[in-house]
N, C-alpha and C positions, 0 to 999 in steps of 0.2 A: 312219216314221209309217205307220199302218194306216188305210186309208180304207174306209168301209162304205157300202152302199147297200141299201135295202129295195125289193123288188118283190113282186108277187103272181103266183101261178100258179093253174091250175085245181084244184090239190090243196093249196094253202096258201101262206102267206107265206114268202118266202125272203130271207135276208140274204146279201149278197155282200161279199167283202173283197178288197182289192187293196193292193199296194205302190206303186201309181200307174201301173205299166206292165203288170203281169200279174195274173191272177186267183189269189188265194191261199186263197180260201175260198168255199164255197157251202153253206149250211145251211138246213134247214127250221126254221120257228119251233117251239120246244119240242123240237128234236132232241136225242137223247142225245149227250153229248160236245160240246155247243155250248160254245165257249170263253167262259167266264163273264166274263173281263176284256176281251173284245173291245170292248164299247160304251164302257167307261171309257177305253180307250187309243186310240180312233179318232176320226176326223173324218168327218162325213157330207158327201161331195162326189160329184157325178155326173161320173165320169171316162169317157173314151172306152172303156176296157175294160168298164165297166159297161153302156154303150150296146150294145157288141158282144155281151156276155153275155146281155142281155135279148133282143136280136135272135135269138141262138142258141136261147134258151129258148122264144121265141114260135114258131119253126119246129118245134122239138121237140114242144112241147105242141099244135101244129097237126097232129101225127101224121106228120111227115116227119123223115127223118134230115138234120140240118144238113150242108151241103156244105162247111163250113169248120171249122177247129179254132181254139180260143182259146189264147192264150199263158198258160200256167199256171206257177206256182212252188210247189214243195212244200218246206216247212220241216219235215222229219221225219227219222226214222231211216233208215239205208240199207236195213234189212229192209223197212220199210213202203214205201219208195220202190220197191223191187223188186216188191212185191205190187201197188202201184198201176200200175206199168208193165205188168204182166200184165193187170190189169183193163182198161186202155186197148186191149188187143188183142181183147177180146170183142166180136164184131160186133153191131151194132144188131139187136134182135129175137132174139138167141140168149142162151143161158146157159152157165155153166161152174160146176162144183162146187168147193167148198173143197178137196176131195181132189185134183182135177185141178190146181188152182193150187199146192198143196203139192208135187205130183209135179214140176211144171215148175220150181219153186224149188229142190227137192232136186237136180235135174239141173243147173241153172245153177250151183249152189254146190258141186257135186261131193260131195254127201253121200248116204248111203243112203236116208234118208227125212226128211220134214219133217212136223210136226204140222199137221193140218187145223185144229185149235183155235187154234193160234198164228196161222195165216193168217186165221181168222175174227176174231180180235182186231184184227189190222191192218185188215182190211176194214171193221170196225165203226168205226174211228177215221178213216176217209177224210174229209179236210177239204174235198173238192170234190165233193160229191154230184152225181149225174146226169151231169156232164161226165166224171168218172172213174166209170164205171158200176158201182158196187158193188151196185146193185139187180139186176144180172144174175147174181149169185152165189147158187147154190141148194144145198140139202143133197144128200147122196149119192143119195137116192131121188127127187130133183127137187122136194122140198118147199120151200116158202118159209120159210126160217128167218130169224132176226133181221135187222133193218134199223134203224139208228139213228134214221131218220126216222119209223119206225112201219111195221108190216106192211101197213097200209092203203095207204100211199104206195107201197111196193114193188109191191104188187099192181096198183095203178093205173098205175105206170110200165111194168111188163111188159105189161099189157093194151094200153096205148097203142102200144107197139112191135110188138105182134102183131095190130094192128087188121085 
């Protein structure tokens, strides 16, 4: 069973998803790649993981780095999981390029090179926005490129972290 909970943030409504113990999703309303069947296959219940996630988000949107981590579960491909693991290493207030992530992955997998576009696709499908900080990934020249939640939200999140 999938459980969902809706909360609001200074930059829009957010839907959370859980397996009852861990956070399995966090999407902005209208976000690209929002799981269309989520509402039909879920039950709306306020679980402890949702309470903790809202607390984390309140701290984050208050302009501070939360001092605790949330238990998350990723139901995805091994490649995307490897990308998300790298995203989790990007420090609060800092950024990394798609190319840098591709180089790290290539090294981890023992291959000569990895496509930054393939990395970008994985980043774009991140099911736990903000917590897995895909908003911290930028283009090779530092430009703000795609964000499934919208570039306005990416800009707001990066500005918040660099207050």
